[in-house]
py3Dmol code that shows the C-alpha trace and the ligand (Angstrom):
import py3Dmol

protein = """\
ATOM      1  CA  MET A   1     127.282 130.245 184.942  1.00  0.00           C
ATOM      2  CA  LYS A   2     125.865 129.233 181.575  1.00  0.00           C
ATOM      3  CA  ILE A   3     125.720 131.747 178.732  1.00  0.00           C
ATOM      4  CA  PHE A   4     122.693 131.751 176.439  1.00  0.00           C
ATOM      5  CA  ILE A   5     122.247 134.120 173.477  1.00  0.00           C
ATOM      6  CA  ASP A   6     119.030 136.141 173.549  1.00  0.00           C
ATOM      7  CA  SER A   7     118.419 136.387 169.813  1.00  0.00           C
ATOM      8  CA  ALA A   8     116.759 134.817 166.786  1.00  0.00           C
ATOM      9  CA  ASP A   9     119.309 136.244 164.341  1.00  0.00           C
ATOM     10  CA  ILE A  10     120.778 133.155 162.656  1.00  0.00           C
ATOM     11  CA  ASN A  11     124.004 134.844 161.483  1.00  0.00           C
ATOM     12  CA  GLU A  12     124.726 136.332 164.901  1.00  0.00           C
ATOM     13  CA  ILE A  13     124.011 132.997 166.594  1.00  0.00           C
ATOM     14  CA  LYS A  14     126.292 131.179 164.121  1.00  0.00           C
ATOM     15  CA  SER A  15     129.154 133.590 164.628  1.00  0.00           C
ATOM     16  CA  LEU A  16     128.855 133.723 168.442  1.00  0.00           C
ATOM     17  CA  ASN A  17     128.595 129.934 168.618  1.00  0.00           C
ATOM     18  CA  GLU A  18     132.039 129.709 166.994  1.00  0.00           C
ATOM     19  CA  THR A  19     133.524 131.088 170.235  1.00  0.00           C
ATOM     20  CA  GLY A  20     132.706 127.754 171.880  1.00  0.00           C
ATOM     21  CA  LEU A  21     131.271 129.649 174.869  1.00  0.00           C
ATOM     22  CA  ILE A  22     127.566 129.374 174.072  1.00  0.00           C
ATOM     23  CA  ASP A  23     125.416 127.007 176.121  1.00  0.00           C
ATOM     24  CA  GLY A  24     121.991 127.763 174.659  1.00  0.00           C
ATOM     25  CA  VAL A  25     119.656 130.296 173.030  1.00  0.00           C
ATOM     26  CA  THR A  26     116.441 132.033 174.080  1.00  0.00           C
ATOM     27  CA  THR A  27     113.949 133.483 171.626  1.00  0.00           C
ATOM     28  CA  ASN A  28     110.631 135.245 172.071  1.00  0.00           C
ATOM     29  CA  PRO A  29     107.900 136.404 169.665  1.00  0.00           C
ATOM     30  CA  SER A  30     109.445 139.899 169.431  1.00  0.00           C
ATOM     31  CA  LEU A  31     112.860 138.488 168.498  1.00  0.00           C
ATOM     32  CA  ILE A  32     111.247 136.199 165.892  1.00  0.00           C
ATOM     33  CA  ALA A  33     109.368 139.192 164.423  1.00  0.00           C
ATOM     34  CA  LYS A  34     112.632 141.194 164.320  1.00  0.00           C
ATOM     35  CA  SER A  35     114.409 138.344 162.486  1.00  0.00           C
ATOM     36  CA  GLY A  36     111.725 138.293 159.757  1.00  0.00           C
ATOM     37  CA  LEU A  37     111.987 134.483 159.729  1.00  0.00           C
ATOM     38  CA  ASN A  38     109.303 131.828 159.865  1.00  0.00           C
ATOM     39  CA  PHE A  39     109.143 130.763 163.549  1.00  0.00           C
ATOM     40  CA  ILE A  40     109.370 126.991 163.027  1.00  0.00           C
ATOM     41  CA  ASP A  41     112.195 127.349 160.458  1.00  0.00           C
ATOM     42  CA  ALA A  42     114.114 129.690 162.759  1.00  0.00           C
ATOM     43  CA  ILE A  43     113.915 127.301 165.733  1.00  0.00           C
ATOM     44  CA  GLU A  44     114.887 124.375 163.501  1.00  0.00           C
ATOM     45  CA  GLN A  45     117.953 126.253 162.231  1.00  0.00           C
ATOM     46  CA  ILE A  46     119.008 127.459 165.695  1.00  0.00           C
ATOM     47  CA  CYS A  47     118.696 123.917 167.100  1.00  0.00           C
ATOM     48  CA  LYS A  48     121.094 122.699 164.403  1.00  0.00           C
ATOM     49  CA  ILE A  49     123.663 125.419 165.195  1.00  0.00           C
ATOM     50  CA  VAL A  50     123.740 125.343 168.993  1.00  0.00           C
ATOM     51  CA  ASP A  51     124.080 122.123 170.920  1.00  0.00           C
ATOM     52  CA  GLY A  52     122.154 123.224 174.026  1.00  0.00           C
ATOM     53  CA  PRO A  53     118.704 124.271 175.198  1.00  0.00           C
ATOM     54  CA  ILE A  54     116.822 126.471 172.700  1.00  0.00           C
ATOM     55  CA  SER A  55     113.772 128.271 174.114  1.00  0.00           C
ATOM     56  CA  ALA A  56     110.760 128.555 171.798  1.00  0.00           C
ATOM     57  CA  GLU A  57     107.779 130.480 173.165  1.00  0.00           C
ATOM     58  CA  VAL A  58     104.121 129.513 172.841  1.00  0.00           C
ATOM     59  CA  THR A  59     101.766 132.291 171.736  1.00  0.00           C
ATOM     60  CA  ALA A  60      98.377 130.952 172.911  1.00  0.00           C
ATOM     61  CA  THR A  61      96.975 132.332 176.154  1.00  0.00           C
ATOM     62  CA  ASP A  62      94.908 129.322 177.284  1.00  0.00           C
ATOM     63  CA  ALA A  63      96.558 126.247 178.764  1.00  0.00           C
ATOM     64  CA  ASP A  64      95.043 123.694 176.367  1.00  0.00           C
ATOM     65  CA  THR A  65      96.273 125.520 173.264  1.00  0.00           C
ATOM     66  CA  MET A  66      99.647 126.255 174.900  1.00  0.00           C
ATOM     67  CA  ILE A  67     100.019 122.510 175.440  1.00  0.00           C
ATOM     68  CA  LEU A  68      99.201 121.767 171.797  1.00  0.00           C
ATOM     69  CA  GLU A  69     101.642 124.460 170.609  1.00  0.00           C
ATOM     70  CA  GLY A  70     104.340 123.293 173.007  1.00  0.00           C
ATOM     71  CA  LYS A  71     104.008 119.694 171.888  1.00  0.00           C
ATOM     72  CA  LYS A  72     104.378 120.787 168.257  1.00  0.00           C
ATOM     73  CA  LEU A  73     107.441 122.924 169.103  1.00  0.00           C
ATOM     74  CA  SER A  74     109.061 120.167 171.149  1.00  0.00           C
ATOM     75  CA  LYS A  75     108.945 117.883 168.090  1.00  0.00           C
ATOM     76  CA  ILE A  76     111.247 120.259 166.153  1.00  0.00           C
ATOM     77  CA  ALA A  77     114.364 118.954 167.927  1.00  0.00           C
ATOM     78  CA  SER A  78     115.326 117.247 171.173  1.00  0.00           C
ATOM     79  CA  ASN A  79     116.972 120.428 172.524  1.00  0.00           C
ATOM     80  CA  VAL A  80     113.830 122.610 172.308  1.00  0.00           C
ATOM     81  CA  VAL A  81     112.688 124.083 175.641  1.00  0.00           C
ATOM     82  CA  ILE A  82     109.093 125.317 175.726  1.00  0.00           C
ATOM     83  CA  LYS A  83     108.752 128.887 176.909  1.00  0.00           C
ATOM     84  CA  VAL A  84     105.485 129.857 178.617  1.00  0.00           C
ATOM     85  CA  PRO A  85     104.425 133.159 180.185  1.00  0.00           C
ATOM     86  CA  LEU A  86     103.994 133.455 183.933  1.00  0.00           C
ATOM     87  CA  THR A  87     100.193 133.333 183.988  1.00  0.00           C
ATOM     88  CA  VAL A  88      97.743 130.888 185.569  1.00  0.00           C
ATOM     89  CA  ASP A  89      97.379 129.142 182.206  1.00  0.00           C
ATOM     90  CA  GLY A  90     101.118 129.315 181.523  1.00  0.00           C
ATOM     91  CA  LEU A  91     101.860 127.516 184.780  1.00  0.00           C
ATOM     92  CA  LYS A  92      99.108 124.949 184.151  1.00  0.00           C
ATOM     93  CA  ALA A  93     100.800 124.192 180.833  1.00  0.00           C
ATOM     94  CA  CYS A  94     104.195 124.165 182.586  1.00  0.00           C
ATOM     95  CA  LYS A  95     102.994 121.556 185.093  1.00  0.00           C
ATOM     96  CA  ASN A  96     101.625 119.460 182.262  1.00  0.00           C
ATOM     97  CA  PHE A  97     104.916 119.649 180.326  1.00  0.00           C
ATOM     98  CA  SER A  98     107.045 118.902 183.380  1.00  0.00           C
ATOM     99  CA  ASN A  99     104.887 115.837 184.155  1.00  0.00           C
ATOM    100  CA  GLU A 100     105.834 114.621 180.681  1.00  0.00           C
ATOM    101  CA  ASN A 101     109.523 115.467 181.167  1.00  0.00           C
ATOM    102  CA  ILE A 102     109.352 118.297 178.620  1.00  0.00           C
ATOM    103  CA  LYS A 103     111.647 121.155 179.670  1.00  0.00           C
ATOM    104  CA  VAL A 104     110.029 124.536 180.314  1.00  0.00           C
ATOM    105  CA  ASN A 105     111.326 128.096 180.579  1.00  0.00           C
ATOM    106  CA  VAL A 106     108.816 130.288 182.448  1.00  0.00           C
ATOM    107  CA  THR A 107     109.187 133.824 181.149  1.00  0.00           C
ATOM    108  CA  LEU A 108     108.001 137.325 182.098  1.00  0.00           C
ATOM    109  CA  CYS A 109     108.796 136.867 185.789  1.00  0.00           C
ATOM    110  CA  PHE A 110     108.758 140.111 187.774  1.00  0.00           C
ATOM    111  CA  SER A 111     108.350 138.954 191.385  1.00  0.00           C
ATOM    112  CA  ALA A 112     109.670 136.353 193.819  1.00  0.00           C
ATOM    113  CA  GLY A 113     106.105 135.175 194.441  1.00  0.00           C
ATOM    114  CA  GLN A 114     105.733 134.368 190.752  1.00  0.00           C
ATOM    115  CA  ALA A 115     109.075 132.515 190.842  1.00  0.00           C
ATOM    116  CA  ILE A 116     107.877 130.304 193.728  1.00  0.00           C
ATOM    117  CA  LEU A 117     104.816 129.285 191.701  1.00  0.00           C
ATOM    118  CA  ALA A 118     106.952 128.523 188.633  1.00  0.00           C
ATOM    119  CA  ALA A 119     109.237 126.271 190.693  1.00  0.00           C
ATOM    120  CA  LYS A 120     106.192 124.482 192.156  1.00  0.00           C
ATOM    121  CA  ALA A 121     104.933 123.990 188.569  1.00  0.00           C
ATOM    122  CA  GLY A 122     108.173 122.158 187.715  1.00  0.00           C
ATOM    123  CA  ALA A 123     109.819 124.838 185.559  1.00  0.00           C
ATOM    124  CA  THR A 124     113.293 123.942 184.318  1.00  0.00           C
ATOM    125  CA  TYR A 125     114.156 127.659 184.127  1.00  0.00           C
ATOM    126  CA  ILE A 126     112.636 130.811 185.586  1.00  0.00           C
ATOM    127  CA  SER A 127     113.343 134.008 183.627  1.00  0.00           C
ATOM    128  CA  PRO A 128     113.295 137.133 185.824  1.00  0.00           C
ATOM    129  CA  PHE A 129     113.474 140.260 183.627  1.00  0.00           C
ATOM    130  CA  ILE A 130     116.130 142.557 185.110  1.00  0.00           C
ATOM    131  CA  GLY A 131     116.091 145.411 182.584  1.00  0.00           C
ATOM    132  CA  ARG A 132     112.346 145.824 182.361  1.00  0.00           C
ATOM    133  CA  LEU A 133     112.163 146.149 186.171  1.00  0.00           C
ATOM    134  CA  ASP A 134     114.971 148.711 186.147  1.00  0.00           C
ATOM    135  CA  ASP A 135     113.121 150.566 183.366  1.00  0.00           C
ATOM    136  CA  ILE A 136     110.200 151.227 185.749  1.00  0.00           C
ATOM    137  CA  GLY A 137     112.477 152.282 188.614  1.00  0.00           C
ATOM    138  CA  ALA A 138     112.393 148.901 190.417  1.00  0.00           C
ATOM    139  CA  ASP A 139     115.473 146.779 191.250  1.00  0.00           C
ATOM    140  CA  GLY A 140     115.942 143.912 188.772  1.00  0.00           C
ATOM    141  CA  ILE A 141     119.103 142.560 190.401  1.00  0.00           C
ATOM    142  CA  ASN A 142     117.386 142.415 193.781  1.00  0.00           C
ATOM    143  CA  LEU A 143     114.805 140.091 192.233  1.00  0.00           C
ATOM    144  CA  ILE A 144     117.597 137.732 191.095  1.00  0.00           C
ATOM    145  CA  SER A 145     118.961 137.767 194.640  1.00  0.00           C
ATOM    146  CA  GLU A 146     115.556 136.990 196.200  1.00  0.00           C
ATOM    147  CA  ILE A 147     114.832 134.111 193.828  1.00  0.00           C
ATOM    148  CA  VAL A 148     118.290 132.527 194.190  1.00  0.00           C
ATOM    149  CA  ASP A 149     117.958 132.674 197.998  1.00  0.00           C
ATOM    150  CA  ILE A 150     114.454 131.187 198.050  1.00  0.00           C
ATOM    151  CA  TYR A 151     115.313 128.389 195.605  1.00  0.00           C
ATOM    152  CA  ASP A 152     118.455 127.532 197.616  1.00  0.00           C
ATOM    153  CA  LEU A 153     116.583 127.545 200.916  1.00  0.00           C
ATOM    154  CA  HIS A 154     113.868 125.216 199.651  1.00  0.00           C
ATOM    155  CA  ASP A 155     116.087 123.152 197.360  1.00  0.00           C
ATOM    156  CA  PHE A 156     114.012 123.946 194.263  1.00  0.00           C
ATOM    157  CA  LYS A 157     115.695 122.501 191.163  1.00  0.00           C
ATOM    158  CA  THR A 158     114.500 125.295 188.837  1.00  0.00           C
ATOM    159  CA  GLU A 159     117.447 127.243 187.378  1.00  0.00           C
ATOM    160  CA  VAL A 160     117.487 131.025 187.577  1.00  0.00           C
ATOM    161  CA  LEU A 161     117.929 132.427 184.062  1.00  0.00           C
ATOM    162  CA  ALA A 162     118.683 136.155 184.235  1.00  0.00           C
ATOM    163  CA  ALA A 163     116.896 137.797 181.287  1.00  0.00           C
ATOM    164  CA  SER A 164     116.260 141.273 179.900  1.00  0.00           C
ATOM    165  CA  ILE A 165     119.922 142.091 180.357  1.00  0.00           C
ATOM    166  CA  ARG A 166     120.981 145.635 179.508  1.00  0.00           C
ATOM    167  CA  SER A 167     124.670 145.721 180.492  1.00  0.00           C
ATOM    168  CA  VAL A 168     127.764 143.685 181.331  1.00  0.00           C
ATOM    169  CA  GLN A 169     127.247 144.767 184.946  1.00  0.00           C
ATOM    170  CA  ASP A 170     123.844 142.989 184.947  1.00  0.00           C
ATOM    171  CA  ILE A 171     125.673 139.787 183.967  1.00  0.00           C
ATOM    172  CA  VAL A 172     128.401 140.227 186.595  1.00  0.00           C
ATOM    173  CA  ASP A 173     125.837 140.995 189.317  1.00  0.00           C
ATOM    174  CA  SER A 174     123.716 137.983 188.323  1.00  0.00           C
ATOM    175  CA  ALA A 175     126.805 135.748 188.381  1.00  0.00           C
ATOM    176  CA  LYS A 176     127.845 137.039 191.833  1.00  0.00           C
ATOM    177  CA  LEU A 177     124.374 136.257 193.162  1.00  0.00           C
ATOM    178  CA  GLY A 178     124.416 132.701 191.827  1.00  0.00           C
ATOM    179  CA  ALA A 179     122.102 132.909 188.804  1.00  0.00           C
ATOM    180  CA  HIS A 180     122.602 129.675 186.855  1.00  0.00           C
ATOM    181  CA  VAL A 181     122.233 131.226 183.404  1.00  0.00           C
ATOM    182  CA  ALA A 182     122.348 134.650 181.782  1.00  0.00           C
ATOM    183  CA  THR A 183     120.668 135.113 178.415  1.00  0.00           C
ATOM    184  CA  ILE A 184     122.621 137.853 176.724  1.00  0.00           C
ATOM    185  CA  PRO A 185     121.852 140.022 173.681  1.00  0.00           C
ATOM    186  CA  PRO A 186     124.650 139.621 171.062  1.00  0.00           C
ATOM    187  CA  LYS A 187     125.865 143.244 171.350  1.00  0.00           C
ATOM    188  CA  ILE A 188     126.318 142.969 175.123  1.00  0.00           C
ATOM    189  CA  LEU A 189     128.043 139.604 174.767  1.00  0.00           C
ATOM    190  CA  GLN A 190     130.515 141.171 172.294  1.00  0.00           C
ATOM    191  CA  SER A 191     131.188 144.015 174.704  1.00  0.00           C
ATOM    192  CA  MET A 192     132.058 141.557 177.519  1.00  0.00           C
ATOM    193  CA  TYR A 193     135.390 141.021 175.751  1.00  0.00           C
ATOM    194  CA  ASP A 194     136.288 144.705 175.778  1.00  0.00           C
ATOM    195  CA  HIS A 195     138.560 146.642 178.095  1.00  0.00           C
ATOM    196  CA  PRO A 196     140.652 149.661 177.011  1.00  0.00           C
ATOM    197  CA  LEU A 197     143.630 148.405 179.028  1.00  0.00           C
ATOM    198  CA  THR A 198     143.556 145.113 177.104  1.00  0.00           C
ATOM    199  CA  ASP A 199     143.858 147.028 173.798  1.00  0.00           C
ATOM    200  CA  LYS A 200     146.516 149.357 175.181  1.00  0.00           C
ATOM    201  CA  GLY A 201     148.505 146.485 176.712  1.00  0.00           C
ATOM    202  CA  LEU A 202     148.361 144.386 173.552  1.00  0.00           C
ATOM    203  CA  ASN A 203     149.549 147.299 171.388  1.00  0.00           C
ATOM    204  CA  ALA A 204     152.526 147.827 173.690  1.00  0.00           C
ATOM    205  CA  PHE A 205     153.412 144.104 173.690  1.00  0.00           C
ATOM    206  CA  LEU A 206     153.218 143.913 169.892  1.00  0.00           C
ATOM    207  CA  LYS A 207     155.402 147.034 169.438  1.00  0.00           C
ATOM    208  CA  ASP A 208     158.064 145.627 171.791  1.00  0.00           C
ATOM    209  CA  TRP A 209     157.898 142.232 170.092  1.00  0.00           C
ATOM    210  CA  GLU A 210     158.492 143.867 166.696  1.00  0.00           C
ATOM    211  CA  LYS A 211     161.685 145.437 168.118  1.00  0.00           C
ATOM    212  CA  THR A 212     163.085 141.954 168.899  1.00  0.00           C
ATOM    213  CA  GLY A 213     162.916 141.005 165.208  1.00  0.00           C
ATOM    214  CA  GLN A 214     161.841 137.483 166.249  1.00  0.00           C
ATOM    215  CA  SER A 215     158.937 135.317 165.074  1.00  0.00           C
ATOM    216  CA  ILE A 216     157.421 132.332 166.855  1.00  0.00           C
ATOM    217  CA  LEU A 217     156.684 130.340 163.665  1.00  0.00           C
TER     218      LEU A 217
END
"""
ligand_1 = """\
10
LIG
O 114.035 136.956 176.058
C 113.417 137.708 177.022
C 114.158 138.934 177.480
O 115.514 138.731 177.555
C 113.715 140.204 176.829
O 114.598 141.278 177.001
O 115.430 143.528 176.393
O 113.198 142.769 175.537
O 113.513 143.336 177.940
P 114.152 142.799 176.707
"""
view = py3Dmol.view(width=600, height=400)
view.addModel(protein, "pdb")
view.setStyle({"model": 0}, {"cartoon": {"style": "trace"}})
view.addModel(ligand_1, "xyz")
view.setStyle({"model": 1}, {"stick": {}})
view.zoomTo()
view.show()
């Protein structure tokens, strides 16, 4: 499973990218607003840091303007992926981009029916929002399961990108179900490393090693 960072914070992206485990980045208008950065500059900087797909979202609501915005964004760097919302116009724009071999991430997906339409429109990625479904008492992980099954059954090439992730368990569940990508907020990605038994075990090993009086170097 590929790991994307769900953030527009340049310092966080830089530091997480140093792990060598990052395959891409997703941004959205809220994340850009939170970063306080100019949108185009932010995408340009992120594209230079991470060698992988970087999602940049259009903000128009009609297909024609989405296409103009997407074309401008795709000129920033060769690894830009255009993000469009799952609306009639968003999918019209998606179809247009995919006809021109421009990669598209279809965002704000909350149902399997929507995911079928996105695949038919040639989306490179579909982004089902797990956390926001859970927030309203629905089952976000079940949506991942439905979409993975449908795409497998019909051999759709669209990759399932688990988004709106709230916990490490969301990532593990998405991985078990066969999601191709998880886009992970930096804090949750950091916490994937953690286990109290790792800390406890390492402390014990280091104490015992000290007793030997040896050094490797
Ligand atoms: O990038 C889209 C998605 O991951 C948003 O997550 O936490 O705002 O629901 P969230």
